[in-house]
LOFITOR-633956 format. One record per residue (C-alpha): residue in one letter; x, y, z. Coordinates in steps of 0.5 Angstrom, whole numbers, plus 500, padded with zeros to 3 digits. Layout:
BEGIN
AXYZ/...
This chain:
BEGIN
X500500500/X503507498/X503511504/X508516504/X505521510/X499521515/X495527513/X488530514/X485535509/X486543511/X480545515/X477552517/X471554521/X469560524/X464557529/X468551531/X468554538/X467560542/X474562540/X474566533/X481569534/X484564530/X479565524/X483570520/X480573514/X477566511/X469566512/X463562510/X462563502/X458561497/X458561489/X455566485/X452560481/X450556487/X444554485/X446551478/X453548481/X448544486/X444542480/X450540476/X453536482/X446532482/X445531475/X452528474/X450523480/X457526484/X453526491/X456521496/X451516495/X452515488/X459517486/X464512487/X472511485/X474509479/X481506477/X482512472/X480517478/X485514483/X490513477/X490521476/X490522484/X497518484/X499521478/X498528482/X502526488/X508523484/X509529479/X509534485/X512529490/X507530495/X505526501/X497526499/X493528493/X485527493/X479529489/X473533493/X466535491/X463541494/X456540496/X450544499/X453543506/X458538506/X465537502/X466529500/X472526497/X471521491/X478519491/X485519495/X492517494/X497517500/X494517507/X490524508/X485520512/X479524509/X472524511/X466528509/X466535513/X462541513/X463545507/X465551511/X470547514/X474546508/X479550504/X476547498/X470551499/X474557498/X477555491/X470553488/X467560490/X473564488/X472568482/X478565479/X479559475/X486559477/X489554483/X489556490/X497555492/X499556499/X506554499/X507554507/X500554511/X503558517/X505564513/X500564508/X497571507/X490567506/X490562511/X495565517/X492565524/X486560522/X483554524/X486551518/X493552520/X491551528/X488544527/X493541521/X500543524/X502537519/X500540513/X505546510/X504545503/X497546500/X495547492/X488545489/X485546482/X478547481/X474542477/X471546472/X465543468/X461547462/X454546462/X450550457/X455555456/X456556464/X462554467/X461551474/X466549479/X464543483/X470541486/X478541487/X484536485/X488537491/X495536493/X498536500/X505535503/X508536510/X514540507/X513547505/X515549498/X519556496/X517555489/X510553485/X511556478/X507557472/X509551469/X507547475/X500551476/X499549469/X500542470/X495542476/X490545472/X491540466/X490534471/X484537474/X481537467/X483530466/X479529472/X473532470/X473528463/X473522467/X468524472/X463526465/X465519462/X464515468/X457518469/X455517462/X457510462/X452509468/X447511463/X445518466/X440522462/X442529458/X443534464/X437539465/X437546464/X440550470/X436554474/
């Protein structure tokens, strides 16, 4: 079994306890196209009860972890109130989490389709001082590229391809970001192909 590290995904929660001093700037957010995004998650049957890992999806997670020399990689889907995981490589010890406790929610809801890269979480301008750092001291490097699906001319981010490592990085250049994006597009193609093979009917119009 490949298990180069023992990690948990980055989590953030403003209301995790009575102490909000660790929260920093991260807050619960939703996508501008939230209704359409959730409708497409349902239409693609990416919910926890229907979705399952495929060998191809696991291979893409493995490839991401190895290419970036990380100890963990995973594919997440962000639903209405929870974030769940379709595939993982390494030992990230994943479990379904409240949506507002995951950095993946921020990636899905940001305007940009570029990867979110934190080369050293304790010193990240975005996450420094948050529960994401306080509760996951073993994670130093976190990078995630959104899973962007196009439906009737609308581009919707349903989840994230993430790589994590206990060692900080000093460089994650444009070529590496482009590679992570390329792998995230391959994940999207695999998810679309898998659901088509399961006999999913044509997607309904978005709300």
